C-alpha positions as CSV (number, residue, x, y, z in Angstrom):
1,X,-28.3,-55.8,13.2
2,X,-26.6,-56.6,9.9
3,X,-28.8,-54.1,8.2
4,X,-27.8,-51.3,10.6
5,X,-24.1,-52.2,10.1
6,X,-24.5,-52.2,6.3
7,X,-26.3,-48.8,6.4
8,X,-23.6,-47.3,8.6
9,X,-20.9,-48.7,6.2
10,X,-22.6,-47.1,3.2
11,X,-22.8,-43.8,5.0
12,X,-19.1,-43.9,5.9
13,X,-18.1,-44.8,2.3
14,X,-20.2,-42.1,0.8
15,X,-18.8,-39.5,3.3
16,X,-15.3,-40.6,2.3
17,X,-15.9,-40.1,-1.4
18,X,-17.3,-36.5,-0.9
19,X,-14.6,-33.9,-1.8
20,X,-14.4,-30.7,0.1
21,X,-15.2,-27.5,-1.8
22,X,-12.1,-26.1,-3.5
23,X,-11.1,-22.8,-1.9
24,X,-11.2,-19.8,-4.2
25,X,-7.8,-18.7,-5.1
26,X,-6.8,-15.0,-4.6
27,X,-6.5,-14.4,-8.4
28,X,-10.0,-15.7,-8.9
29,X,-11.6,-13.4,-6.4
30,X,-13.1,-10.1,-7.2
31,X,-13.2,-7.1,-4.9
32,X,-13.9,-8.0,-1.3
33,X,-16.9,-6.3,0.3
34,X,-17.5,-5.8,4.0
35,X,-21.2,-5.7,3.4
36,X,-21.7,-6.8,-0.2
37,X,-25.4,-6.2,-0.6
38,X,-25.1,-2.6,0.5
39,X,-22.0,-1.3,-1.3
40,X,-22.4,1.0,-4.3
41,X,-19.9,2.2,-6.9
42,X,-17.0,0.4,-8.4
43,X,-13.4,-0.4,-7.4
44,X,-12.3,-0.5,-11.0
45,X,-10.2,2.5,-12.0
46,X,-10.7,5.1,-14.6
47,X,-8.7,4.0,-17.7
48,X,-6.2,6.9,-17.5
49,X,-5.4,6.0,-13.9
50,X,-5.6,2.2,-14.3
51,X,-2.6,2.2,-16.7
52,X,-0.5,3.5,-13.8
53,X,-1.3,0.6,-11.5
54,X,-1.0,-3.2,-11.3
55,X,-3.5,-5.2,-9.3
56,X,-1.9,-6.6,-6.1
57,X,-2.9,-9.5,-3.9
58,X,-2.7,-8.3,-0.3
59,X,-5.8,-9.7,1.5
60,X,-4.6,-8.5,5.0
61,X,-4.2,-4.9,3.9
62,X,-7.6,-5.0,2.2
63,X,-9.2,-6.3,5.4
64,X,-7.7,-3.5,7.4
65,X,-9.2,-1.0,4.9
66,X,-12.7,-2.4,5.2
67,X,-15.2,-1.2,7.9
68,X,-18.4,-2.4,9.4
69,X,-21.6,-0.6,8.6
70,X,-21.9,2.9,10.3
71,X,-18.2,2.7,11.3
72,X,-16.6,4.4,8.2
73,X,-13.6,3.1,6.2
74,X,-14.4,1.2,3.0
75,X,-17.4,-0.8,2.1
76,X,-15.6,-2.6,-0.7
77,X,-12.1,-2.3,-2.1
78,X,-9.3,-3.7,-4.3
79,X,-5.5,-3.5,-3.8
80,X,-3.3,-1.8,-6.4
81,X,0.4,-1.1,-6.6
82,X,1.8,1.9,-8.5
83,X,4.0,0.8,-11.3
84,X,7.8,1.6,-11.5
85,X,8.6,5.0,-12.9
86,X,5.1,6.4,-12.1
87,X,3.8,9.0,-9.6
88,X,0.3,10.2,-8.9
89,X,-1.0,13.3,-7.1
90,X,-3.3,12.5,-4.2
91,X,-5.1,14.9,-1.7
92,X,-5.9,14.7,2.0
93,X,-8.0,17.0,4.1
94,X,-7.1,17.0,7.7
95,X,-7.2,18.7,11.1
96,X,-4.7,21.5,11.7
97,X,-4.9,21.1,15.5
98,X,-3.5,17.6,15.2
99,X,-0.4,17.9,13.0
100,X,0.2,14.2,13.1
101,X,-3.0,13.7,11.2
102,X,-1.5,15.3,8.0
103,X,-0.1,12.0,6.8
104,X,-3.0,9.8,7.7
105,X,-4.4,6.8,5.8
106,X,-7.3,8.3,3.8
107,X,-6.7,10.1,0.6
108,X,-8.6,11.3,-2.5
109,X,-7.9,11.4,-6.2
110,X,-9.4,14.9,-6.6
111,X,-8.8,18.2,-4.8
112,X,-11.8,19.1,-2.7
113,X,-14.2,21.6,-4.3
114,X,-17.7,22.9,-3.6
115,X,-19.6,22.5,-0.4
116,X,-17.8,21.1,2.7
117,X,-21.0,19.3,3.7
118,X,-21.1,17.5,0.3
119,X,-17.5,16.5,0.7
120,X,-18.1,15.1,4.1
121,X,-21.1,13.1,2.7
122,X,-19.1,11.8,-0.3
123,X,-16.1,10.7,1.9
124,X,-18.1,9.9,5.2
125,X,-16.1,12.3,7.3
126,X,-17.8,13.0,10.7
127,X,-17.4,16.5,12.1
128,X,-15.8,14.9,15.3
129,X,-13.0,13.4,13.2
130,X,-11.8,16.6,11.5
131,X,-12.8,20.2,10.8
132,X,-11.2,19.8,7.4
133,X,-9.3,23.1,7.6
134,X,-6.0,21.9,6.1
135,X,-5.2,20.2,2.8
136,X,-2.1,18.3,1.8
137,X,-1.3,17.3,-1.8
138,X,1.5,14.8,-2.4
139,X,2.8,12.5,-5.1
140,X,2.3,8.8,-4.5
141,X,5.7,7.1,-5.0
142,X,6.3,4.3,-7.5
143,X,5.9,0.9,-5.9
144,X,3.5,2.2,-3.2
145,X,0.6,-0.2,-2.5
146,X,-2.9,1.2,-1.9
147,X,-6.5,0.1,-1.4
148,X,-9.0,1.8,-3.6
149,X,-12.7,1.4,-2.9
150,X,-16.0,3.0,-2.0
151,X,-17.0,4.5,1.4
152,X,-18.7,2.6,4.1
153,X,-21.6,4.2,6.0
154,X,-20.8,6.3,9.1
155,X,-22.8,7.1,12.2
156,X,-21.6,10.4,13.6
157,X,-24.2,11.0,16.2
158,X,-27.9,10.5,17.0
159,X,-28.6,13.3,14.6
160,X,-26.1,12.7,11.8
161,X,-25.1,9.8,9.7
162,X,-23.7,9.2,6.2
163,X,-24.8,6.4,3.8
164,X,-22.5,4.3,1.7
165,X,-20.9,6.3,-1.1
166,X,-20.0,5.5,-4.7
167,X,-17.0,8.0,-4.5
168,X,-13.7,6.2,-4.6
169,X,-11.3,6.7,-1.7
170,X,-7.6,5.8,-1.4
171,X,-6.4,3.9,1.7
172,X,-2.6,4.1,2.3
173,X,-0.6,2.6,5.1
174,X,2.6,4.4,6.2
175,X,1.7,7.3,3.9
176,X,4.7,9.3,5.2
177,X,6.9,6.7,3.5
178,X,4.7,6.3,0.4
179,X,4.4,10.1,-0.5
180,X,6.8,12.7,-1.8
181,X,6.8,16.4,-2.9
182,X,4.0,17.4,-0.6
183,X,2.3,20.9,-0.5
184,X,0.0,22.3,2.2
185,X,-3.0,24.5,1.8
186,X,-5.2,26.4,4.4
187,X,-9.0,26.3,4.4
188,X,-10.5,29.8,4.1
189,X,-14.1,31.1,4.4
190,X,-15.9,31.4,1.1
191,X,-19.7,32.0,1.2
192,X,-22.2,31.5,-1.6
193,X,-25.7,32.8,-1.6
194,X,-28.5,30.3,-1.5
195,X,-30.2,32.4,-4.2
196,X,-27.5,31.5,-6.7
197,X,-28.3,27.8,-6.4
198,X,-32.1,28.3,-6.6
199,X,-31.8,30.2,-10.0
């Protein structure tokens, strides 16, 4: 009996001396991934753009920007805040039949060019979500907070899905308050012969 009590006492003492693992502090963390092993690309900014931003710690906003596999949004991301005195042009393709979608959450650094199908693939935009027939270009206001990251995979239908993407996307909450000096553009038909690409 004494041996059992002694053994239990040792176990209790050893348990008391064990320290819990120290939580990782926000400033020690890298970009957060929704599915780390599957994300591609980088959340670090091009040097010319990086000088306009400061890294911000807003874990809740970051979590809202991340999506589960096949559900779109971001696969990984990092929160940035535009520095005082700075502005930055951003672009958003949207659905003209839904005017309220003009100032949505998802934006791009670059104006869309080339094939619409490749743009959908780069930004994981299912055809059900938008015909991409309108474009808005706005200036991001100084002090605005954004999440910049790489696209999560999206399952559009039984016949169409998009994989994760290395292309950087910009997630903005309350974009109507974060943007200024906006311009609108209409999508127009422009056809290119397949023969041109094959040469």
